[in-house]
Phi, psi and omega in degrees: 000145180211149182158183173264156179198160176240141173078167185285141175229132187293123167086010178250128186238133172280123182270156182278031171215164185240169175273168174309141181085357177085006180286147181299147169251133181245145180235129174276120189205161169263359176097001188232021179265179183294314185294324178296313177300319177297322178292321175295322171295322173295319174302315181300317184292318182300316181292318177292325176291330175292324179297309185293327180286324175295322172298314180298318176304307182302321182288318181292315179301328181284349181267117181293342184258014180300129182286165177291320182295325172300310183296317173303309177310307179300318180292323171298323177287322178294325173299316180298316180296324179289321176300313185295314181295324175294321177299316179298313175307313179294317178299312178297319177298327181290337182266354175280117175312129174087359186251119180269153172230138176180185184081166173067171180293106186078355182085352190297122168080013181241094175274132186253162172299145181294145180280000000 
C-alpha cells in the first residue's frame, strides 16, 4: 500500500523511500515481511551513510583550504542525510504504541504528544 497520510495507523509503516513527486510510501504490514525487512536494511544503510557523512563533514570543516563548491556539496549531502534520518525517526515513532506523529509537511520529523 502506498500514498500520503497523517498520524499513526495500526499496521501501517512509513517506508524509507518516496514515490515520484515526493509522496510518502506506506506499507500495510505485520512487520515481518520481505518489504519490512528491506525497509529495515535501507533505514540502517541511510543512518550509516549519515554517520559517515558527519565524520567527513568534521574533517572538511577543519580544512582551511576547503573550497566553496566542496562546502556547498557537503551542505547538500547533509540536508539529504538529515531528511533520511527524520524519515527513519518518523517511521519508527509511528510504530511506538501511544505516540502520535503529525505536523509539518508529510509529518516527517514532527513527533506530537500522545493522544
